[in-house]
N, C-alpha and C positions, 0 to 999 in steps of 0.2 A: 504494500500500500504506500502511496506517495501523495502528499497534499500539494495541489497545484492551485496557486492563487495568492491572495493576501490574507491578512489576519481576519478580515470580516467576510470575505467571499472566497472560500477555497473549496476545492472538490477533492475528495479522497478517491484516487484512481488505483486500479489494479495495474501493476507494472511488472516488467521483466528487467532484471539487472544482470549484465554479463560483461565479461572481458571481450576485447575486440579480436582475439584470436591468436594464431601462431604464425610466426614468420619462418619460412623454410630456410632462412639464413642460419638458423640454429641447428640445421642438420649437420653442419660442419663440426666434426668431433674434436679437432685439434686447436680450435680457437673459439673465442666468443666475442663477436662484434656487436655493435649497436644495431638494432633492428629498424626496418623501415615500415613494417606492418604490425598490427595488433597492439599498439601502445596506447590504448584508450579503454575507458569504462563507459558503457552506454546504458541508458535507461529508456525503455520504450513502453508506450501504452500497450497493455496486453490485448486489448480488443481491436485497436486500429493499426498498431505497428508504428505509429508516429513517434519520433524521437522526442522525448521530454527533457532529456538532459544528457550531456556528454562532458566528461571531465576535461578533455582538451578544448572543447568549444567554450565552456563556461569559465574555466580558469585561465586559459591561455589564448583566447581569441581564435581558436581553430588552428593555431600554429604548433605542429608537432615539434618543431625545433626549439620552441620556448618551454616545452614541458620537460621536467626533470626525469620523466620516465623514458628510459632508453631501450627497454626490452619488452617483448611481447607478453601479453597476459592471456594465456589459453585456459586458465582455470576458472572455476566458479568464484563468485564474489560472496563474502560473508556479509549479509545484510542485518543490521541491528536497529532496534527501536529502544534506545536507552532510556527515554523518558516515558515509555509505555503509553503513548497517546494514540497508538494505532497506525503510525506512519514511520517509515524509515528515517533515520537521522544520522546513521554512521555506517561506513563500509570498511571492510578489511579485505586486502587481496595481496597476492604475491606474484612475482614475474619470473621469467626465464633467465634473468640476470642474478637471481638469488637474493632479491630484495623483498622486503615486507613493507606494505603501505597501509596508511589509514586515511580515510576521508571523513571529515566532519561536514555534514551537508549544509549547515548554516551556522557559521561561527558566532553571529550576533543574535542568535535566537532569543537570548534573554533581554534584548533591548526592546522587544515588543513593537518594532516599527512595522510599517505597512509592507515591507519586503520580506516578511518573516518566512514565507514559503516559496520564494522564487529560486532558491538554491544557487543563485549567482554568487553568493558570498561563501561558497564552500571552501574548505581548507584542506590541502593535501600535505601529509607528513610522511617522510620515510622513517619508519620505526626501526628497521634493521637492514644492514648490508652484510649478507652472509654468504655471498657467492664465491668468494676467494678464500682458499685455505691458507694455513700458515706458511706454506711454501710458495704461495703466489700463483699456483697453477691449478688448483682444484676448482674447476668451474661448475659449482653447484647451481642447479636450476630447480625452480619450483613450478610444477605443472598443476597443482591442485589447490583447492580452497583451504585456507587456514581454518582450524577449529577454534572457536572462541568460547570461553566459559567464565562464568562469574561464580565466586565462592565467598562465603563469610568466614572470617577467622579473626579472633582477637578484637571483635567489635569493629572490624573494617571490611570493606568490600574489595576483593582482589579480582583482577581480570587476567586470565592466562590465554596465550595464543600458542597452539600446537600445530606443527607442520613438519613434513620431512622432505628432503631433497631427493631427486632421482631423474635420470635422463630418460624420459618416457619414449622419445622417438628413437632411442638406441638402447633398448633394454639389456642387450648383451655387453654394453660398454663397461670396461673395467678400469678406465683411466681416472675416474672421479672418486674421491673419498667422501661418500655421502653421509649425512647425519640426520638424526631426528632432533627437533628443537622444541622446547617449551619456554616461552618468554613471558615476561610481565609487561603489561601496559600500565605504567604508574598513574596515568591520567584517566581514571575510570569514568568519571562523570564530568570532568573538566576538559577544556580545550588543551591541546598540546602547546606548551609555551614556545615562543620563538627561539629560545635558547636550547631547545632539546637537540641532542646529538644522537644520530642513529647508532644503534648497537652494532658492534662487530663481533666476530668470533672471539677476539681477545677479551671482550667484556663478560663473557659467559663462563660458567663453571662446567667442567667435565663431569658427567654423571658417574664415570668410573675412572679409577687411577690407572697408572701404567701397568699394574699387575692384574687389571681387570676386575678389581674389587670396587664396590660402591664407595663413592666419596661421602664424607660426613658433612652434609650441608642441608639446609632447608630453603626452599624457594620463598618461604614466608618469613625469613629471618630479618627482613628489612635492609639487607645488604645485597643479596644475590639478585641479579637482574634477569637471570634465565639460565638454562642449562642445555647441554647438548649430549647426545649419545652417538658415538662413532659406531656405525654399523660394522659388525665384525668380519663379515665375509667379503672376499674380493669381488668388487662390482655390485655389492648389495645396495638396493635402492628402494625408496618408498614410492609406490606407484598407486596410491589411493589416499583419500583424506583420512585424517585421524578422527577419533571420537573421544571426548572427555566425559566421563561419567563417574559420579561419586568420588571426585578428586583423583581419578586415575585416567591416564592417557592411553588409549588403545589404538594400535596401528598395525598394519601388515607390511611385509617387505617381500621383495623378489631378489634372489641371488643366483646369477648365472653360474658362478663357481664358488666353492667353499674356501676356507682359509688355506687349504693345501693346493689350490688351483684346480681342483677337480669339480666336475659338475655334481651338484648335490643330488643325492638319491631321493 
């Protein structure tokens, strides 16, 4: 559902929200260049097909070159209604460059002005840049919708984002060291401040140590910003969305070969 109009005369419409697709440039396994296609998020009227909103059109005047999104968005978009008024107000999505993004559909919604529902005042924030590994060559890509979950702990509301990387167009690829991530969005009900710096792999805690044993930390300790789990098998990748349920993140993986370089039985 999306509200179209102003504060006094607005219509609640059924809409479809989706990424603009996949650029075949990402078929190249040995490099990762900026894409020409698929770098947008689009909202259309579910009954007529009319475009109601486009991230590039509304935020960057239709100029792909002005947008900070440089990689295609083939996955689904996580649509949120944070104020529970029956209409979407926040989006989360990931791209094939290994980036995680958040869109606040109307940053000045608390102002109560007449442009409350035109969504021209949307704000785009890069929450994380996770595409490059510590050696500078692990070109992780996200092809699926991030899973977003709210939880209550210590009298506070926490928001987690769970997603895994994996080269869907080359499932047998073994050159990328893929990971599963769970990150915190610290601005649960507030706008993201202009001073926010996107998380990188170096900001996150490894779920297991070098001996393969669980590290002793808590995502809710007020310090940890997120964690990652290195998938153990050679070429193992996440090729489906995760599900968070009762404070547990559940996900599946595909491994073309095991840790010994053999095809798994």
